[in-house]
N, C-alpha and C positions, 0 to 999 in steps of 0.2 A: 283292463279298461282302455282308456284313450291313450294312444301313444304320444299325444301332444301334452300329456301331463307328466311332469317330472317331480321327483322328490329330492329335496336338499336336507341333509342331516348335519347339524352343527356339532362338531366334535373336537374343537380346538383348545378347550380349557385345560389348565394345569391341575386344578383341584387342590389348591394349596392347603385348604382346611381338612383334606382327607388324610394328611400325615403319611402319605405314600409318595414315592418318587416316580411312579408310573403315571402316564396320562390318565386323567379322570375316567374316561370312557372305557379304559381297560381294567379298572378296579373290579375284582370278582364280585358277582352277585349271584347267589344260588348256583355256584359251581361254574360260572363262565363270565367273561367280560360283560359288563352291563350293557354295552352297546349291542351285543349280539342278541339280547332279548328283543330289542327294538327291530333289528334287522330281520329277525325271523318273522315278526309281525308284518313288516313291510313286504316281505316275500309272499306271505299268505294272502295279503290284501290284493295282490295282482294288479296294483295300480301302475307300477313302474318297474321295468326289468333291471334297470341299472341306475340306482340312486347315485347322487353325488354327495360325497362326505367331505365337509370342510374341516381340514386338519390344521393344527398349529403346534402347540407344545407336544414334543415327542412324536412328531408326525411319522418319522420313519418306523418307529415301533408300532404305531397304529396301523399303518399301511401294510407292514409285514404280517401283523396278526390277522388282518381282515382279507388280505389277498387281492386278486385282480378282478373280482366280480363287480367292482364299483369304480366309478370315476372319483377323482380326488381334486379338490381345490385347496390352495395353500393360503392360510391367514397368517402372515408373518408376525403381526402384532395383534393382541387381543383388545380390540377397540369397540367391542359391543356386538350385539346380534345383527344389527343392520349392516355393519361393516363386514361381518362374516358372510352374510348372504351376497353382498356385493362382490366378494372375492370369488364367488362362483358364477359371475355374470356370463363368462364365455360358455359355460355349460348350459345356461338358461336361454341362450339366444333363439333357438329354434322351438322352444316350448310355448304353448299357449297358456298353460296354467302351472303354478308351482305350489307344492305342498311343503311347508317348512316344519321339520321335526328336530329333536334334540337327542344326542347320544346319551345324555344322562337322565332321560325320561324313559325308563325301560318298559313300563307297563301299559303303554297305549296299545289298544287292541286293533286288529285288522278291520273289525266291524266299524270302529269309530273313524278310522282313516277313510273307509269307503263312504260312510255317512257324510263326512265333511266334504269330500269331493262331490258327492251327489248333490248336496245342498248348493254348493258353489256353481255347479253346472246348470242346475235348475234355474237359478236366478241370474246367472251371468254377471255377478257383481265384481267389483274390483277387489274386494276382500270378503272372505267368509271366515269366521273364526269359531273356535270352541271356547266355552266358558264353564266354570265350575261354580255351582251354587251350594254354599255351606250352611249348616244350621247354626254354627258358632265357630269360634277359634279355640275351643277347648280341646284337651286331651291330644291325640295325634294330629288333630286339625290345626294345632298351634303352628305347625310347620308352614301353613299357608299365610300366616299373619304378616311376617316380614319379608317373605320370599316372593310374594306375588303382587302384581299390580291390580288395581281395582277397576271394575267395569262400572262406569257411571252412565246411567240412563235417564231420559226425561220421563215425565208422568205417563207417557203413552208407551213406554218400553223401548223407545228408540235409543240406540247406543250413541252417547255424546262424546265419550272419550275413554281411554284406558290410561290410568295414571300410576306411575311407579310408586311403591311404598315410600321411598325416600323423598319423593316430591309431593306426596299426598297431604292434604290438610287433615286435621284431627277428625273431622266429620267423615271425610272420604275413607279414612282408615277403618271405619266401622262397617263399611259396605261389605256384605257377605258374598257378593258375586266377584270372583277373581278370574284373572286371565292367565291360563297356562301357556299362552303364546303359540298355540297351534293354529297356524294360518294357512289358508289357501288363497293365492293371489292370481289375478290376471297378470301374466308374465311381462308383457310390454309395459304395463302401468307400473309394475313393481320395479323394474330396472330403471325406469325414468325417475321414479320418486326416491329410490335409494340414493341417488346422486344428490338429492336436495336435503338429506337429513342433517341436522345440526347436533352438536354435542353439548349444548348449553343446559346441562343438568348436573345433579349432584355427583355423578360418577364420571362425568366428562366422556361419556360413551355415546355411540350412535345406536339408538334403540329401534328395533323393529316395531315396537309398539307405537312409536310416533307416527307410523303410517296410518294408524286408525284415525288420528287427528287430521292427517293430510286428506284422507278420503272424505271425511265429514265436511271439511272446509270446501271441498270441491262439490259438495251436494250429493255425494254418493251414499246410498243406504248400505249398511253393513248387516248381513244376516249372521245368525249364530246358532250353534247347536250346544246343548248342555251335555256334559260328560260326567261320568262318575269320578269323584275325587281321587280314587286310587290310580286312575290313568294319568293324573297330573303330577303324581309324586316324583320328585327328582332327588338327586344326590349331590349335596354340597358339603357334607361333613360326615364324620364317622357315625355320629348319632343318627343322621338321616339314613345312612347305609344300613344301620341296625334296624331301623324302622321298616325299610323296604324288605329286608330279609324276613321279617316276621309277617309283614302285611299280606303278602301273596303266597304264603306257605300253606 
């Protein structure tokens, strides 16, 4: 695709709830480190020849496993997704558009990556995002209830905000459209606005999702694509790892 499009993959987490000492993105899933499923899809997408991987906990181990096919940015402290992307700002300087992905979301397809980029280039927005529309939070879909922020729209379907579960009202928690945090950004706008993020939230972290609010306050329209729930599944615990092992088998 366009060589002015770059991909940043966030892979700095420790994965405390995984009960393993290795970095979370190296936890085996279906016979290989989970991040390698995503990296294979990135390669097949043809969007970016050399993604940047933001590493933190166990970074030497991650870089040794993945090798020199990628650029790396270091996140010394895990202060949230917004902070993680900011750690890659030097890599982003000459890009026009940035696609942000996650090393613990192994099942995003090349087709979805291409669709998200195409939508973004079509409308030339500051942000284009993916969302997941669920039928309910029952059975395996209960995974989404506490782990995902909610997409709040007005009566015309325009996105008003994305609110983290911990910060959502009881009514907002019932919303069945959730945010997997797959974003495509205008790069100069992203870098400028990352510097303005605040951490006045329950987790005291700098959320990438707060950029949705920033764009809306600037009067920007946010386009979205809908993706299959399976592509948004992530791994934060042993139970969730077991779910992913079964889900795509």
